[in-house]
Structures are given as structure tokens and as C-alpha cells.
VEXZAVO-929838 format. One record per residue (C-alpha): residue in three letters; x, y, z. Coordinates in steps of 0.001 Angstrom, whole numbers, plus 500000, padded with zeros to 6 digits. Layout:
BEGIN
alaXYZ;...
//
This chain:
BEGIN
met807553764338365844;asp806820766463362779;pro807957765132359359;glu810819767606358881;ala812274766906362311;leu812000763149361748;gln813750763448358389;his816513765672359804;lys817107763306362730;phe817464760322360389;phe819866761907357914;lys821993763382360690;thr822859759822361740;leu824225758921358285;asp827866759196357349;asp828997761293354380;gln829049758330351984;ser825506757125352603;ser824050759207349792;ser826682758124347248;pro825925756231344000;glu825725752672345413;leu821962752553344890;phe822408753606341280;glu824600750581340572;leu821367748584340806;leu819765750752338098;pro821802750071334930;asp819521752256332787;val820306755331334911;gln823699757005334686;leu824879759039337676;phe827718761540337968;met828834764106340511;lys831141767080339945;asn832806769642342179;ser832459773406341709;lys835333773349339176;gly833430770933336966;gln835699767998337768;phe834115764556338098;val834262763213341660;arg831847760267341452;ala830302758166338675;asn828393754918338593;arg829303751995336333;ala826674752840333715;phe828129756336333212;leu831712755021333158;his830803752450330522;his829051755080328415;cys832197757246328453;gly834542754357327703;phe836073753992331163;thr836451750852333251;his837301752212336693;glu836042755309338480;ser839622756411339118;glu840018757008335365;ile837456759819335325;ile838044761440338737;gly839495764928338307;lys838636765169334616;thr836275767776333184;asp833798767408330336;leu836398768930327997;glu838639765940328678;val835882763336328387;phe833889764616325395;glu834617766497322199;pro835267770181323096;ser832217771501321224;ile829973769282323341;gly832037769339326529;gln831948773139326711;gln828169773076326364;tyr827907770726329354;met830258772870331451;asp828334776052330655;glu825132774287331661;asp826738773146334943;gln827731776705335779;gln824175777848335118;val822834775250337568;met825364776143340271;lys825018779916339898;ser821229779838339859;arg821166777258342703;arg818225775700340866;pro817899772223339320;leu817699771527335631;leu815054768851335103;asp814658766409332207;arg816440768463329558;val816820766576326288;gln820415766263325111;leu822409764421322491;val825264762723324336;pro828124760928322519;asn829059757435323654;ser832569755940323651;glu832190755023319961;gly831328758577318954;leu827651757905318307;leu825198760575319467;leu822308759211321536;trp819249760952322992;tyr819153761325326771;leu817006762987329387;cys819394764859331660;thr818690766123335165;lys821170768163337220;ile820822769438340790;pro823156771706342767;leu824868770258345852;phe825335772345349016;asp827777772172351910;asp826790772558355561;gln827070776341355212;gly824547776418352402;glu827151777202349739;val827084775420346379;thr829873772852346332;gly829114771063343058;leu826315769208341358;ala824886765748340769;gly823295764591337563;thr821544761666335948;leu821181760570332331;arg818471758257331021;asn818854756816327543;cys815820757452325352;gly817082755555322302;asp815822757693319439;ile813782760876319565;gly810578758874319133;ser811052757575322689;leu811189761061324199;pro808236762847325847;gly805383763868323547;pro806430767362322338;tyr809644765982320812;his807982763383318595;gln807055765998316023;phe810760766642315415;lys811828763045314856;glu811803763291311067;thr813601766644311218;met816398765390313479;asp816815762151311536;phe817139764231308380;ile819861766418309897;his821815763425311176;his821730761663307803;his822090764673305480;tyr824390767051307400;ala826881766927304502;gln824305768445302152;arg822857771941301942;ile820055772248304527;thr817501775061304748;ile815123776134307492;asp812136775711305190;glu813219772149304445;leu813506771318308159;ala810184773003308987;ala808457770932306327;lys809744767732307955;ala807996768805311173;his804847769910309297;leu805137773416310719;ser805442776897309282;arg808931778374309353;ser808161780698312270;gln806404777975314295;phe809265775568313651;glu811999777980314721;arg810104778976317863;gln809240775438318969;phe812649773997318101;lys814463776590320220;lys812019776113323102;leu812594772347323178;phe816280772072322307;his817534775427323686;ile819323776243320423;thr818261777576317017;pro817829775006314234;met820732776238312096;lys823008776566315117;tyr822207772937315878;val823055771949312286;thr826380773777312574;lys827205772135315903;phe826363768701314537;arg828593769322311511;leu831428770442313784;tyr830990767328315896;arg831296765132312807;ala834324767166311680;cys836008766581315047;leu835559762830314638;gln837086762900311158;leu840001765105312210;arg840754762710315039;asn840164759390313300;gln840887759978309614;lys844381761458309611;asn844888761000305868;asp841900763146304872;thr842748766743304019;ile841055769543305916;thr839395770643302678;gln838007767145302208;ile836691767070305781;ala835080770498305292;asn833285769185302212;asp832314765914303918;cys830723767805306813;gly828696770298304800;phe830891773411304920;tyr831947773351301247;asp834699775917301758;his838043775427303519;ser838386779010304757;tyr834802779236306056;phe835158775876307799;thr838389777022309457;lys836753780284310574;val833708778577312108;phe835741775754313651;thr838237778157315248;arg835463780390316594;glu833543777502318162;met836445775279319250;gly839026777862320232;arg841654776424317856;ser842056775729314164;pro841208772362312585;lys844926771753312025;ala845757772497315669;tyr842894770269316820;arg844159767402314668;asn847718767793315927;gln846572767768319553;ser844218764782319185;
//
């Protein structure tokens, strides 16, 4: 019997649950999730549930990334999911910063593959996350940006320039911008803005006594009106509305 026929014969004998995440429960360093075509979680192993702050799988079933993560990050994940499902092609080992249940951003290697029904139509996707600790633990090309990313994460409240970031990576400005976008799929200053917005979301949610002007200053925006404009554009609602709905 040829290999493909042997493989088909074997898998045809399995029930629908045989390819579910049970195996991944034995791999605590690998997080597994599955979503339907609407982006709703339908399966998750214990490692992923723990990372997101859940205890039981039933707590995450039916939720989307917008309900599990901060909107600025959740929307990015959902857009990426749609790209995978529309293209019908996997996304392999993309580096991402993923927040844990305590709000800390950690480096992960993310892989997503489309799932198909028996008619060959895309019915959702499955994904895995592998914690890389800090950027120094990521594959070779990323190591050069460790000092740059550490600088952003510790100095986001200050004025940051492209030339300053390029110097941390020991690259010219043009080389830095080109390589950064190739690796992280976002421009350096767009990344700085997104990181600042992420920190602002945490403060709006957790520090109710801080004024919006104070939060804008704390997160590197320096101007209340500019902060409100950028926040509303990226988050789809004003900082005040976000705080009231948190």
C-alpha cells in the first residue's frame, strides 16, 4: 500500500476528537488554541488557559481575542487569523509579544494553520505559542534587536527617535527600518506607538484615579488631545469611553 493510502486509511478510522489537544496537555511549554471561522475560541489546552488567566476551558469557549486581550493587541491577532484563513496558508514561527494574565508582554513564537472541513472549505484555524522568554532566546536574526526592544520597553515614556533605536542595533537608519519591519511586520515607530497604547490601556483600566492627561504623559504622548486622537483612531473609542467600559 502506498504511503498516502496507508495514511488515509488510518485517519479515516479515527473519530472527530482524536486530533484534539490531549497530546498537548503533556507539553506544558507549548500552548494550543483552536478557533472557528468567526474567530471564537473552541479549544484550548491548559497551558494557554493559564497564560490567559482562565481555569477551565468553558471560560474561553465562544470568546474572541478582543474579549481575552487588550483591544489593540486582540484586533491584531484577529486580523492575522483572517489572513491565514483567507490565504488558506499557514503562518509559521512568527515572533509576537503576547500579554499574560498579569499584563506583562512576553516573546512568543506563534504558528497558525487553517483548518478545513470535509468539503475543503476553511472552517477555522489552530495555533501554537512557544514562550521564548526574552528576545535573546529567539532565532538568530532577532538577537540584534534585543537592546533596541529592551530600550523601548523601559523608556516608552520618553521621547524616542529612529536614529536612537537604530544605534542600539548598530545599524544605519535605513538598514534598521528595513530589517525591523521584515522581522516584526510593523515599522519601528508604529511599534513604539502600539506599545505606548498598550501601557495606556493598562493604566486606564487599573489606575482609575489617574487623569487622562497624566496617563498620556506617563505613556510618552505628552499631549492630552494628541493622545485622545491616536487612542480613538487605534482603539475605536476614546480613552474616557475605554475607561468607563473596563
